[in-house]
N, CA, C and O of each residue as an XYZ file, in Angstrom:
568
protein
N     -60.881      7.566    -67.872
C     -60.079      8.738    -68.072
C     -58.804      8.271    -68.646
O     -58.335      7.215    -68.220
N     -58.138      8.989    -69.640
C     -56.957      8.736    -70.187
C     -55.864      9.153    -69.257
O     -55.969     10.060    -68.432
N     -54.816      8.420    -69.457
C     -53.511      8.765    -68.594
C     -52.622      9.759    -69.383
O     -51.556     10.149    -68.906
N     -53.126     10.214    -70.743
C     -52.321     11.131    -71.351
C     -52.438     12.467    -70.642
O     -53.480     12.871    -70.125
N     -51.397     13.056    -70.658
C     -51.529     14.531    -70.139
C     -51.456     15.592    -71.244
O     -50.819     15.424    -72.284
N     -52.094     16.601    -70.969
C     -52.293     17.624    -72.202
C     -50.989     18.517    -72.083
O     -50.624     18.880    -70.965
N     -50.286     18.873    -73.212
C     -49.203     19.740    -73.225
C     -49.759     21.042    -73.651
O     -50.646     21.043    -74.505
N     -49.267     22.313    -73.069
C     -49.632     23.507    -73.417
C     -48.349     24.257    -73.494
O     -47.340     23.954    -72.858
N     -48.458     25.255    -74.317
C     -47.157     26.186    -74.281
C     -47.229     27.236    -73.179
O     -48.226     27.856    -72.809
N     -45.957     27.317    -72.719
C     -45.963     28.246    -71.561
C     -44.750     29.333    -72.169
O     -43.692     29.040    -72.727
N     -45.205     30.432    -71.907
C     -44.279     31.556    -72.413
C     -43.590     32.158    -71.072
O     -44.398     32.555    -70.232
N     -42.582     32.249    -70.836
C     -41.818     32.898    -69.840
C     -40.995     34.120    -70.253
O     -40.351     34.159    -71.301
N     -41.048     34.969    -69.493
C     -40.319     36.141    -69.657
C     -39.777     36.736    -68.287
O     -40.374     36.608    -67.218
N     -38.698     37.333    -68.437
C     -37.931     37.961    -67.307
C     -38.564     39.143    -66.865
O     -39.085     39.846    -67.731
N     -38.625     39.519    -65.611
C     -39.175     40.662    -65.098
C     -38.652     42.023    -65.542
O     -37.439     42.231    -65.523
N     -39.462     42.904    -65.916
C     -38.822     44.262    -66.572
C     -39.267     45.215    -65.616
O     -40.419     45.209    -65.182
N     -38.256     46.168    -65.217
C     -38.382     47.058    -64.203
C     -39.127     48.226    -64.738
O     -38.756     48.737    -65.795
N     -40.241     48.728    -64.027
C     -41.056     49.640    -64.407
C     -40.510     51.083    -64.559
O     -40.864     51.944    -65.365
N     -39.548     51.142    -63.578
C     -38.841     52.457    -63.768
C     -37.912     52.743    -64.953
O     -37.864     53.817    -65.552
N     -37.140     51.593    -65.235
C     -36.383     51.429    -66.632
C     -37.412     51.650    -67.699
O     -37.149     52.418    -68.624
N     -38.395     51.122    -67.646
C     -39.478     51.329    -68.850
C     -39.892     52.763    -68.953
O     -40.046     53.274    -70.062
N     -40.096     53.495    -67.751
C     -40.406     54.871    -67.582
C     -39.162     55.600    -68.272
O     -39.466     56.262    -69.264
N     -37.962     55.590    -67.953
C     -36.832     56.088    -68.278
C     -36.771     55.927    -70.010
O     -36.663     56.917    -70.734
N     -36.848     54.700    -70.474
C     -36.852     54.387    -71.879
C     -37.897     55.390    -72.636
O     -37.620     56.139    -73.572
N     -39.303     55.203    -71.933
C     -40.301     56.073    -72.516
C     -39.882     57.380    -72.659
O     -39.960     57.891    -73.776
N     -39.450     58.012    -71.724
C     -39.258     59.626    -71.756
C     -38.281     59.923    -72.911
O     -38.477     60.786    -73.767
N     -37.175     59.087    -72.839
C     -36.223     59.299    -73.903
C     -36.719     59.245    -75.145
O     -36.505     60.128    -75.976
N     -37.513     58.068    -75.393
C     -38.228     57.837    -76.774
C     -39.170     58.935    -77.150
O     -39.071     59.415    -78.279
N     -40.196     59.442    -76.207
C     -41.148     60.059    -76.628
C     -40.922     61.408    -76.358
O     -41.544     62.189    -77.078
N     -40.112     61.934    -75.416
C     -39.899     63.295    -75.060
C     -38.682     63.876    -75.519
O     -38.543     65.094    -75.630
N     -37.610     62.870    -75.846
C     -36.249     63.186    -76.127
C     -35.596     63.627    -74.845
O     -34.662     64.427    -74.895
N     -36.019     63.165    -73.731
C     -35.273     63.717    -72.426
C     -34.300     62.496    -72.046
O     -34.783     61.380    -71.852
N     -33.137     62.694    -71.960
C     -32.171     61.906    -71.616
C     -31.664     61.779    -70.039
O     -31.601     62.794    -69.346
N     -31.424     60.903    -69.686
C     -30.991     60.783    -67.962
C     -29.684     59.939    -67.997
O     -29.575     58.927    -68.689
N     -28.655     60.456    -67.161
C     -27.570     59.786    -66.760
C     -27.766     58.663    -65.893
O     -28.327     58.786    -64.804
N     -27.277     57.447    -66.376
C     -27.796     56.236    -65.538
C     -26.484     55.314    -65.383
O     -25.537     55.394    -66.165
N     -26.524     54.561    -64.450
C     -25.458     53.562    -64.209
C     -26.183     52.175    -63.976
O     -26.853     51.980    -62.962
N     -26.015     51.203    -64.981
C     -26.754     50.111    -64.893
C     -25.836     48.766    -64.286
O     -24.620     48.728    -64.480
N     -26.418     47.886    -63.679
C     -25.798     46.700    -63.131
C     -26.235     45.582    -63.962
O     -27.402     45.192    -63.932
N     -25.302     45.029    -64.733
C     -25.590     43.892    -65.719
C     -24.633     42.935    -65.496
O     -23.451     43.182    -65.733
N     -25.027     41.778    -65.031
C     -24.331     40.559    -64.993
C     -22.915     40.710    -64.136
O     -21.958     39.965    -64.346
N     -22.905     41.631    -63.273
C     -21.661     41.822    -62.562
C     -20.798     42.963    -63.013
O     -19.761     43.251    -62.416
N     -21.288     43.703    -64.218
C     -20.606     44.657    -64.596
C     -21.297     46.033    -64.391
O     -22.487     46.082    -64.080
N     -20.506     47.210    -64.577
C     -21.313     48.372    -64.382
C     -21.166     49.012    -65.806
O     -20.149     48.900    -66.490
N     -22.314     49.709    -66.182
C     -22.334     50.364    -67.434
C     -22.884     51.654    -67.137
O     -23.886     51.692    -66.423
N     -22.337     52.818    -67.615
C     -22.868     54.066    -67.420
C     -22.986     54.758    -68.790
O     -22.338     54.378    -69.765
N     -23.878     55.828    -68.818
C     -23.984     56.580    -69.905
C     -25.262     57.252    -69.844
O     -26.044     57.020    -68.923
N     -25.556     58.179    -70.890
C     -26.797     58.965    -71.034
C     -27.842     58.232    -71.851
O     -27.467     57.696    -72.894
N     -29.203     58.148    -71.463
C     -30.185     57.602    -72.260
C     -30.303     58.415    -73.395
O     -29.901     59.577    -73.354
N     -30.827     57.921    -74.439
C     -31.221     58.521    -75.884
C     -32.306     57.709    -76.448
O     -32.352     56.513    -76.158
N     -33.103     58.183    -77.151
C     -34.259     57.518    -77.915
C     -33.648     56.378    -78.933
O     -32.524     56.425    -79.433
N     -34.479     55.501    -79.101
C     -34.043     54.518    -80.247
C     -33.739     55.181    -81.534
O     -32.787     54.856    -82.245
N     -34.629     56.174    -81.822
C     -34.392     56.770    -83.186
C     -33.205     57.575    -83.277
O     -32.651     57.664    -84.373
N     -32.747     58.163    -82.295
C     -31.397     58.912    -81.998
C     -30.412     57.927    -82.090
O     -29.523     58.170    -82.907
N     -30.325     56.766    -81.403
C     -29.296     55.763    -81.452
C     -29.217     55.240    -82.748
O     -28.084     54.830    -82.998
N     -30.112     55.094    -83.761
C     -29.962     54.528    -85.040
C     -29.554     55.704    -85.885
O     -28.767     55.441    -86.794
N     -29.941     56.943    -85.753
C     -29.406     57.945    -86.538
C     -27.813     58.046    -86.157
O     -27.033     58.129    -87.105
N     -27.399     58.044    -85.109
C     -26.069     58.219    -84.656
C     -25.187     57.123    -85.357
O     -24.089     57.398    -85.842
N     -25.705     55.931    -85.380
C     -24.946     54.816    -86.043
C     -24.819     55.011    -87.355
O     -23.722     54.739    -87.843
N     -25.818     55.486    -88.174
C     -25.809     55.771    -89.488
C     -24.913     56.912    -89.756
O     -24.374     56.949    -90.863
N     -24.681     57.839    -88.911
C     -23.880     58.976    -89.048
C     -22.244     58.459    -88.970
O     -21.318     59.024    -89.551
N     -22.155     57.541    -88.318
C     -20.681     56.830    -88.249
C     -20.185     56.473    -89.564
O     -18.984     56.474    -89.833
N     -21.090     56.172    -90.374
C     -20.543     55.658    -91.807
C     -20.598     56.977    -92.754
O     -20.281     56.889    -93.940
N     -20.984     58.116    -92.215
C     -20.671     59.308    -93.015
C     -21.379     59.343    -94.295
O     -22.419     58.714    -94.490
N     -20.770     60.129    -95.218
C     -21.193     60.141    -96.499
C     -20.487     58.986    -97.333
O     -19.667     59.249    -98.213
N     -20.795     57.915    -97.057
C     -20.335     56.612    -97.718
C     -20.866     56.666    -99.330
O     -21.982     57.050    -99.682
N     -20.039     56.300   -100.005
C     -20.208     56.230   -101.638
C     -21.177     55.174   -101.813
O     -21.088     54.093   -101.231
N     -22.193     55.512   -102.692
C     -23.322     54.546   -103.046
C     -22.684     53.405   -103.442
O     -21.544     53.506   -103.895
N     -23.283     52.194   -103.343
C     -22.872     50.906   -103.730
C     -21.929     50.266   -102.820
O     -21.716     49.062   -102.964
N     -21.265     51.002   -101.789
C     -20.330     50.455   -101.031
C     -21.168     49.779    -99.664
O     -22.319     50.046    -99.320
N     -20.210     48.826    -99.009
C     -20.757     48.273    -97.805
C     -21.184     49.229    -96.846
O     -22.269     49.130    -96.273
N     -20.247     50.298    -96.616
C     -20.610     51.268    -95.539
C     -21.907     52.021    -95.982
O     -22.739     52.323    -95.126
N     -22.086     52.308    -97.207
C     -23.366     52.969    -97.688
C     -24.581     52.037    -97.178
O     -25.498     52.507    -96.504
N     -24.526     50.884    -97.495
C     -25.721     49.646    -97.193
C     -25.912     49.643    -95.732
O     -27.027     49.586    -95.214
N     -24.666     49.714    -94.996
C     -24.830     49.698    -93.490
C     -25.627     50.852    -92.834
O     -26.540     50.756    -92.015
N     -25.076     51.973    -93.378
C     -25.616     53.332    -93.010
C     -27.226     53.444    -93.326
O     -28.044     53.956    -92.562
N     -27.506     52.880    -94.561
C     -28.944     52.962    -95.042
C     -29.709     52.060    -94.156
O     -30.843     52.403    -93.823
N     -29.147     50.798    -93.686
C     -30.070     49.852    -92.884
C     -30.384     50.469    -91.598
O     -31.491     50.348    -91.075
N     -29.317     51.201    -91.028
C     -29.542     51.738    -89.669
C     -30.430     52.873    -89.744
O     -31.333     53.017    -88.920
N     -30.199     53.786    -90.801
C     -31.288     54.987    -91.038
C     -32.710     54.546    -91.071
O     -33.603     55.035    -90.378
N     -32.866     53.451    -92.049
C     -34.320     53.208    -92.186
C     -34.856     52.324    -91.135
O     -36.077     52.210    -91.027
N     -34.030     51.667    -90.325
C     -34.557     50.971    -89.065
C     -35.071     52.120    -88.142
O     -36.208     52.095    -87.671
N     -34.192     53.121    -87.906
C     -34.656     54.158    -87.019
C     -35.918     54.865    -87.465
O     -36.782     55.227    -86.666
N     -35.988     55.041    -88.736
C     -37.290     55.735    -89.170
C     -38.493     54.796    -89.253
O     -39.616     55.249    -89.031
N     -38.313     53.513    -89.561
C     -39.581     52.585    -89.373
C     -40.001     52.177    -88.204
O     -41.206     52.060    -87.984
N     -39.114     51.914    -87.328
C     -39.503     51.532    -86.004
C     -39.629     52.570    -84.829
O     -40.255     52.338    -83.795
N     -38.947     53.767    -85.111
C     -38.977     54.524    -83.951
C     -39.526     56.158    -84.434
O     -39.111     57.201    -83.929
N     -40.432     56.062    -85.402
C     -41.190     57.358    -85.741
C     -42.510     56.955    -85.857
O     -42.926     56.518    -86.930
N     -43.325     57.064    -84.728
C     -44.615     56.865    -84.702
C     -45.574     57.738    -85.578
O     -45.573     58.968    -85.528
N     -46.374     57.014    -86.366
C     -47.160     57.913    -87.460
C     -48.161     58.730    -86.665
O     -48.483     59.798    -87.186
N     -48.650     58.459    -85.628
C     -49.669     59.164    -84.760
C     -49.185     59.046    -83.305
O     -48.256     58.333    -82.926
N     -50.030     59.932    -82.468
C     -49.557     59.965    -81.064
C     -49.891     58.667    -80.366
O     -49.347     58.414    -79.291
N     -50.832     57.754    -80.964
C     -51.301     56.524    -80.350
C     -50.222     55.430    -80.639
O     -50.028     54.549    -79.802
N     -49.518     55.469    -81.807
C     -48.525     54.497    -82.063
C     -47.401     54.528    -81.238
O     -46.931     55.603    -80.866
N     -46.853     53.294    -80.867
C     -45.727     53.270    -79.934
C     -44.967     51.932    -80.351
O     -45.503     50.912    -80.786
N     -43.661     52.137    -80.138
C     -42.955     50.898    -80.320
C     -42.820     50.142    -78.883
O     -42.688     50.751    -77.822
N     -42.867     48.879    -78.994
C     -42.638     48.118    -77.540
C     -41.172     48.589    -77.038
O     -40.156     48.336    -77.686
N     -41.171     49.263    -75.880
C     -39.639     49.719    -75.511
C     -39.122     48.390    -74.828
O     -39.313     48.160    -73.634
N     -38.483     47.572    -75.644
C     -37.757     46.484    -75.124
C     -36.321     46.664    -74.712
O     -35.720     45.869    -73.989
N     -35.792     47.808    -75.241
C     -34.309     48.173    -75.190
C     -34.085     49.526    -74.569
O     -34.902     50.437    -74.702
N     -33.198     49.618    -74.029
C     -32.703     51.044    -73.401
C     -31.315     51.309    -74.282
O     -30.343     50.572    -74.451
N     -31.587     52.595    -74.759
C     -30.391     53.000    -75.549
C     -29.436     54.125    -74.853
O     -29.915     55.066    -74.219
N     -28.114     53.941    -75.025
C     -27.187     54.711    -74.162
C     -26.103     55.373    -75.053
O     -25.587     54.728    -75.965
N     -25.740     56.715    -74.783
C     -24.536     57.200    -75.564
C     -23.588     57.508    -74.403
O     -23.917     57.358    -73.226
N     -22.321     57.973    -74.828
C     -21.228     58.351    -73.838
C     -21.009     57.070    -72.897
O     -20.865     57.230    -71.685
N     -20.990     55.989    -73.393
C     -20.907     54.665    -72.602
C     -19.519     54.513    -72.037
O     -18.530     54.830    -72.699
N     -19.442     54.040    -70.844
C     -18.292     53.378    -70.151
C     -18.703     52.222    -69.368
O     -19.759     52.099    -68.747
N     -17.663     51.316    -69.479
C     -17.795     49.950    -68.624
C     -16.962     49.755    -67.574
O     -15.866     50.317    -67.576
N     -17.361     48.908    -66.487
C     -16.461     48.687    -65.504
C     -16.899     47.433    -65.124
O     -18.082     47.096    -65.094
N     -15.725     46.572    -64.763
C     -15.772     45.066    -64.371
C     -14.782     45.059    -63.070
O     -13.609     45.427    -63.018
N     -15.586     44.543    -62.068
C     -14.575     44.362    -60.945
C     -14.195     45.506    -60.251
O     -14.996     46.424    -60.077
N     -12.808     45.550    -59.751
C     -12.285     46.728    -59.282
C     -11.507     47.602    -60.348
O     -10.884     48.608    -60.009
N     -11.574     47.198    -61.542
C     -11.007     48.051    -62.688
C     -11.570     49.528    -62.881
O     -12.711     49.743    -62.472
N     -10.936     50.439    -63.406
C     -11.650     51.614    -63.681
C     -12.536     51.563    -64.915
O     -12.507     50.669    -65.760
N     -13.358     52.671    -64.919
C     -14.231     52.806    -66.191
C     -13.536     52.879    -67.368
O     -12.612     53.683    -67.494
N     -13.915     52.033    -68.366
C     -13.320     52.094    -69.620
C     -14.332     52.934    -70.623
O     -15.426     52.484    -70.963
N     -13.874     54.075    -71.005
C     -14.801     54.892    -71.926
C     -14.632     54.645    -73.142
O     -13.505     54.424    -73.584
N     -15.809     54.634    -73.966
C     -15.540     54.522    -75.445
C     -15.912     55.704    -76.139
O     -16.970     56.290    -75.909
N     -15.056     56.083    -77.003
C     -15.306     57.315    -77.861
C     -16.434     57.064    -78.646
O     -16.469     55.981    -79.230
N     -17.489     57.951    -78.798
C     -18.584     57.809    -79.504
C     -19.550     56.574    -79.195
O     -20.432     56.185    -79.960
N     -19.242     56.022    -77.952
C     -19.753     54.818    -77.430
C     -21.272     54.713    -77.511
O     -21.875     55.465    -76.747
N     -21.959     53.967    -78.249
C     -23.458     53.753    -78.020
C     -23.636     52.358    -77.643
O     -22.864     51.463    -77.989
N     -24.834     52.173    -76.815
C     -25.192     50.809    -76.480
C     -26.762     50.616    -76.544
O     -27.550     51.514    -76.247
N     -27.098     49.466    -76.924
C     -28.458     49.057    -76.999
C     -28.614     47.810    -76.169
O     -28.084     46.785    -76.596
N     -29.252     47.777    -75.076
C     -29.368     46.851    -74.046
C     -30.752     46.335    -73.722
O     -31.584     47.190    -73.415
N     -31.118     45.092    -73.742
C     -32.379     44.626    -73.406
C     -32.806     44.934    -71.914
O     -32.144     44.489    -70.977
N     -33.794     45.613    -71.750
C     -34.145     46.144    -70.385
C     -34.372     44.962    -69.432
O     -34.216     45.127    -68.222
N     -34.737     43.777    -69.941
C     -35.009     42.650    -69.071
C     -33.806     42.002    -68.582
O     -33.854     41.235    -67.620
N     -32.558     42.315    -69.293
C     -31.357     41.792    -68.922
C     -30.586     42.651    -67.922
O     -29.494     42.252    -67.518
N     -31.084     43.780    -67.515
C     -30.424     44.683    -66.577
C     -30.914     44.235    -65.063
O     -32.096     44.051    -64.770
N     -29.920     44.107    -64.251
C     -30.035     43.664    -63.028
C     -30.588     44.593    -62.017
O     -31.413     44.201    -61.191
N     -30.108     45.961    -62.062
C     -30.442     46.955    -61.382
C     -29.928     48.294    -61.990
O     -29.287     48.265    -63.040
N     -30.192     49.449    -61.363
C     -29.693     50.560    -61.869
C     -29.693     51.652    -60.741
O     -30.238     51.438    -59.658
N     -29.040     52.865    -61.047
C     -29.019     54.337    -60.160
C     -28.895     55.286    -61.097
O     -28.156     55.167    -62.074
N     -29.677     56.375    -60.834
C     -29.695     57.433    -61.625
C     -28.298     58.033    -61.328
O     -27.753     57.883    -60.234
N     -27.750     58.713    -62.346
C     -26.607     59.520    -62.393
C     -25.400     58.554    -63.133
O     -25.419     57.328    -63.236
N     -24.365     59.481    -63.606
C     -23.282     58.987    -64.233
C     -22.179     58.428    -63.396
O     -21.755     59.340    -62.686
N     -21.605     57.432    -63.203
C     -20.545     56.975    -62.536
C     -19.156     57.365    -63.194
O     -19.005     57.258    -64.411
N     -18.204     57.793    -62.411
C     -16.939     58.036    -62.843
C     -15.949     57.459    -62.162
O     -16.257     56.831    -61.149
N     -14.593     57.540    -62.553
C     -13.504     57.075    -61.691
C     -13.037     57.876    -60.563
O     -12.251     57.408    -59.739
N     -13.520     59.138    -60.494
C     -13.176     60.093    -59.574
C     -13.401     59.528    -58.133
O     -14.295     58.705    -57.937
N     -12.680     59.920    -57.237
C     -12.767     59.331    -55.748
C     -13.500     60.383    -55.043
O     -13.753     60.262    -53.844
């Protein structure tokens, strides 16, 4: 018997919360957004869930009616195409793996600081990087 040991590839992935997958799914497939507060590496992130397609459309809109041939036009086209290609199923059976949660009206809080709101704030975050969550928007109100 040989003393050589066999090497095999091992793929490890973080645990994905089934509830967050469900929330991403209803935003993506039904267009139903929910207010959520996420716990991410010691920070709080709050906002409303949106579909990946809406996320990409909103980013493309930020660049408005950019003149053809400009960098802004290229960026807008990239995000518009990405939203159409990856988040528009050709039939009811087609689906994109929902690895990300997309939020709008985003605010962040770290430690005892108040929430910092971002005008037109959009966020795309890996579901597997979220440590915990609760339903509802968190605010600075007491």
